[in-house]
MIBAVEX-335158 format. One line per 4 residues: number of its first residue (from 0); for each residue x, y, z of N, C-alpha, C, O. Coordinates in steps of 0.02 Angstrom, whole numbers, always signed. Each point is the difference from the previous one (the first is absolute). Layout:
% residues N
NUM> X Y Z X Y Z X Y Z X Y Z; ...
This chain:
% residues 117
0> -2261 -1223 +853 +40 -13 -53 +20 +68 -31 +60 +8 -7; -96 +34 -11 +27 +41 -34 +40 +80 +69 +31 +52 -13; -49 -74 +60 +45 +56 +64 +49 -35 -1 +50 +36 -7; -23 -147 +14 +72 +16 +11 +14 +4 -75 +58 -19 -5
4> -85 +37 -65 +38 +17 -76 +40 +82 +29 +51 +32 -11; -109 -28 +49 +28 +88 +6 +53 +1 +61 +59 +18 -7; -84 -39 +63 +82 +6 +21 +60 -35 -13 +56 +20 +16; -79 -109 -66 +88 -6 +0 +15 +75 -90 +55 +27 +5
8> -84 -10 -51 -7 +73 -3 +66 +48 +38 +61 +7 -8; -120 +23 +57 +39 +56 +32 +76 -44 +43 +47 +36 +15; -44 -103 -1 +59 -4 +22 +56 -6 -55 +59 +1 +17; -79 -8 -90 +49 -31 -33 +7 +79 -16 +57 +12 -18
12> -105 +54 +19 +12 +55 -23 +37 +52 +108 +6 +60 +11; +5 -110 +31 +16 +29 +40 +76 -28 +5 +39 +36 +30; -13 -103 -57 +56 -29 -5 +54 +30 -41 +59 +8 +15; -111 +16 -106 +60 +34 -40 -13 +56 +16 +40 +30 -35
16> -83 +32 +81 +36 +50 +22 +60 +3 +50 +52 +33 +2; -81 -85 +41 +79 +1 +41 +64 -24 -11 +44 +29 +31; -25 -86 -74 +36 -9 -67 +39 +45 -25 +61 +3 -6; -132 +55 -17 +32 +66 -36 +12 +31 +51 +15 +54 -25
20> -11 -44 +89 +38 +78 +42 +39 -55 +12 +52 +23 -23; -34 -87 +43 +64 -41 +9 +33 +23 -18 +36 +37 +34; -28 -51 -119 +32 -11 -49 +43 +103 +14 +55 +17 +21; -119 +26 -48 +34 +55 +15 +46 +15 +41 +54 +25 -15
24> -78 -45 +89 +83 +7 +52 +11 -23 -9 +38 -8 +47; -23 -54 -94 +103 -23 +19 +4 +13 -75 +50 -24 -28; -83 +51 -2 +35 +79 -49 +45 +48 +16 +57 +21 -14; -118 -11 +58 +19 +73 +36 +77 -17 +37 +54 +16 -24
28> -65 -56 +92 +59 -17 +24 +77 -30 -68 +61 -2 +12; -95 -14 -73 +43 -22 -28 +60 +80 -56 +53 +12 -30; -131 +23 +58 +42 +41 -62 +69 +64 +55 +54 +28 -8; -108 -36 +60 +38 +33 +57 +64 -33 +27 +36 +38 +32
32> -17 -98 -41 +64 -51 -5 +50 -3 -31 +59 -12 +12; -112 +31 -84 +62 +10 -57 +11 +77 +11 +57 +16 +16; -104 +35 -21 +23 +72 +17 +86 +10 +52 +52 +30 -15; -67 -65 +68 +33 +6 +50 +74 -33 -40 +55 +29 +6
36> -62 -76 -36 +83 -8 -18 -3 +11 -63 +38 -40 -26; -67 +79 -21 +36 +56 -52 +25 +72 +34 +48 +36 -11; -108 -32 +60 +43 +74 +32 +55 +3 +27 +26 +56 +1; +15 -119 +33 +49 -49 +20 +30 +0 -74 +42 +44 -8
40> -50 -71 -29 +34 -10 -55 +32 +67 -27 +60 +7 -9; -104 +35 -3 -7 +55 -2 +77 +54 +5 +48 +19 -33; -74 -15 +86 +61 +17 +71 +75 -15 -12 +47 +37 -12; -53 -112 +18 +60 -26 +6 +53 +22 -86 +58 +22 +3
44> -102 -36 -80 -10 +23 -62 +63 +78 +11 +58 +8 -19; -104 +35 +59 -8 +61 -39 +69 +20 +35 +41 +33 -31; -32 -51 +90 +59 -4 +39 +67 -42 -33 +57 -6 +22; -76 -10 -64 +58 -57 -15 +7 -76 +37 +24 -45 -35
48> -40 +33 +89 +21 -48 +55 -52 -59 +0 -50 -13 +33; +108 -35 -118 +3 -74 -21 -25 -21 +53 -61 +6 +0; +82 -27 +45 -17 -49 +64 -63 +2 +8 -40 -46 -5; +32 +93 +15 -75 +5 +18 -62 +29 -21 -51 +22 +27
52> +71 -29 -78 -9 -19 -72 -60 -88 -22 -49 -35 -11; +123 +54 +21 +4 -93 +12 -46 -55 +51 -22 -57 -8; +22 +108 +64 -14 -25 +64 -79 -24 -28 -29 -54 +3; +14 +101 -25 -82 +17 -14 -47 -92 -60 -56 -1 -24
56> +121 -69 +20 -4 -34 -46 +36 -56 +75 +46 +4 +41; -118 -66 -64 +32 -67 +21 +40 -29 -42 +3 -6 -61; +23 -9 +101 +52 -45 -21 -13 -46 -75 +38 -6 -48; -93 -18 +58 -5 -21 -87 -50 +45 -38 -61 -2 -7
60> +112 +47 -15 -37 +49 -64 -7 +22 -65 +28 -36 -41; -53 +81 +21 +7 +7 -70 -5 +70 -2 -18 +28 +52; +24 -9 -79 -25 +84 -40 -2 -30 -61 +37 -49 -7; -77 +68 -47 -10 +9 -43 -29 +62 -39 -57 +19 -12
64> +142 +13 -8 -26 +72 -52 -4 +3 -66 +37 -21 -44; -102 +60 +43 -14 +32 -68 -15 +31 -37 -52 +26 -21; +155 -26 -2 +19 +56 -48 -5 +66 +69 +24 +55 -15; -38 -59 +52 +1 +77 +53 +89 -3 +36 +44 +42 -6
68> -41 -107 +42 +86 +35 +25 +64 -41 -64 +55 +23 -15; -73 -59 +0 +60 -51 -50 -18 +28 -76 +46 -2 -41; -104 +26 +24 -3 +14 -79 -11 -54 -49 +17 +2 -59; -56 -66 +98 -28 -65 -21 -14 -21 +79 +24 +12 +56
72> -82 -55 -89 -41 -55 +9 +25 -52 +47 +5 -52 -33; +14 +42 +98 +73 -35 +15 +12 +0 +92 +16 +40 +43; -39 -134 -49 -34 -32 +97 +81 -10 +27 +53 -25 -18; -80 +60 +70 +94 +12 +44 -19 -63 +49 -47 +9 +39
76> +72 -55 -40 -10 -44 +72 +28 +2 +46 +56 -22 -11; -63 +41 +70 +27 +10 +74 +33 +54 +4 +16 +32 -50; +3 -9 +133 +31 +43 +13 +57 +32 -37 +10 +60 -9; +29 -120 -12 +62 +27 -20 -13 +56 -55 +11 +61 -2
80> -39 -109 -46 -21 +38 -60 -28 +42 -32 +3 +19 -58; -56 +5 +141 -44 +78 -23 +55 +49 +41 +4 +61 +1; +35 -111 +33 +38 +66 +29 +44 +23 -51 +17 +59 -7; +7 -117 -38 +76 +27 -55 -33 +53 -57 +32 +44 -28
84> -103 -60 +18 -69 +15 -52 +10 +101 +12 +4 +48 -39; -2 -60 +121 +5 +44 +50 +31 +37 -32 -17 +30 -51; +96 -30 +94 +55 +4 -7 -4 +34 -87 -3 +60 -11; +4 -90 -20 +44 +13 -77 -67 +68 -34 +10 +41 -45
88> -82 -52 +93 -41 +35 -49 -45 +59 +37 -44 +29 -32; +62 -7 +130 -26 +48 +18 +13 +66 -22 -49 +34 -16; +99 -14 +13 +25 +45 -30 -28 +44 -18 -26 +47 +31; +29 -72 -133 -50 -5 -41 -51 +33 +13 -18 +58 -11
92> -8 -109 +40 -84 -6 -1 -46 +70 +65 -44 +42 +0; +96 -74 +45 -24 +53 +38 -87 -3 +20 -38 +43 -22; +17 -95 +63 -77 -24 -2 -8 +42 +42 +47 +29 +27; -137 -15 -10 -37 +50 +72 -58 -19 +3 -25 -38 -41
96> +2 +56 +82 -77 +9 -10 -40 -65 -4 -59 +3 -17; +91 -69 +32 -33 -88 +12 -57 +4 +23 -4 +14 +60; -56 -24 -101 -50 -5 +10 -42 -50 -38 +8 -1 -61; -62 -49 +94 -44 -11 -32 -30 +21 -60 -19 +58 +8
100> +7 -77 -60 -11 +9 -70 -56 +27 +30 -22 -14 +56; -5 +66 -107 -68 +19 +11 -60 -32 -23 +4 -25 -56; -54 +19 +84 -56 -28 -41 +43 -101 +44 -40 -47 +2; +91 +38 +17 -6 -75 +14 -2 +9 +62 +13 +55 +23
104> -31 -114 +22 +4 -37 +81 +63 -64 -9 +43 -17 -40; -64 +3 +91 +80 -40 +47 -63 -54 +1 -54 +24 +16; +55 -75 -27 -18 -64 +16 +54 -65 +37 +55 -23 -13; -80 +17 +38 +36 -67 +48 -28 -84 -35 -58 -1 -21
108> +75 -27 +19 +2 -103 -1 +51 -20 +11 +57 +10 -20; -93 -56 +76 +59 -57 +43 +87 +54 -4 +50 -10 -33; -71 +81 +97 +60 +4 +22 +29 +38 -45 +42 +38 +25; -51 -33 -101 +33 +63 -37 -34 +40 -32 -37 -14 -47
112> +48 +79 +76 -44 +61 -6 +65 +18 -93 +60 -10 -7; -129 +50 -63 +36 -11 -39 -65 +79 -5 -45 +23 +35; +71 -11 -92 -16 +88 +5 +51 +57 -80 +59 +17 +5; -85 -8 -39 +53 +36 -50 +10 +76 +31 -50 +27 +24
116> +116 +9 -22 +50 +49 +30 +4 +45 -46 +37 +49 +7
């Protein structure tokens, strides 16, 4: 009886370690994916290529600006709205060095990757 209990705990521990490892690997993969997109976005915005910048977004997309571009808390919905905002603000903002915020990691849930940048 005590051996079954012991193995039960070991199996739970092994499962927990595997889940933690897998979650860590997924997060690392998500970080890499986000970093690649941010690198492409940085290159596009630095060169003023709005088409390339907007191509980093899917058709059904949002940009939530927390005072960085528009000096407001504003959400743009769709590529056209994002393009319009970038067209109006890019030259005065001149963003660069896009990266995941220090101490943050990207997470994936149901195919959607989120992070603070």
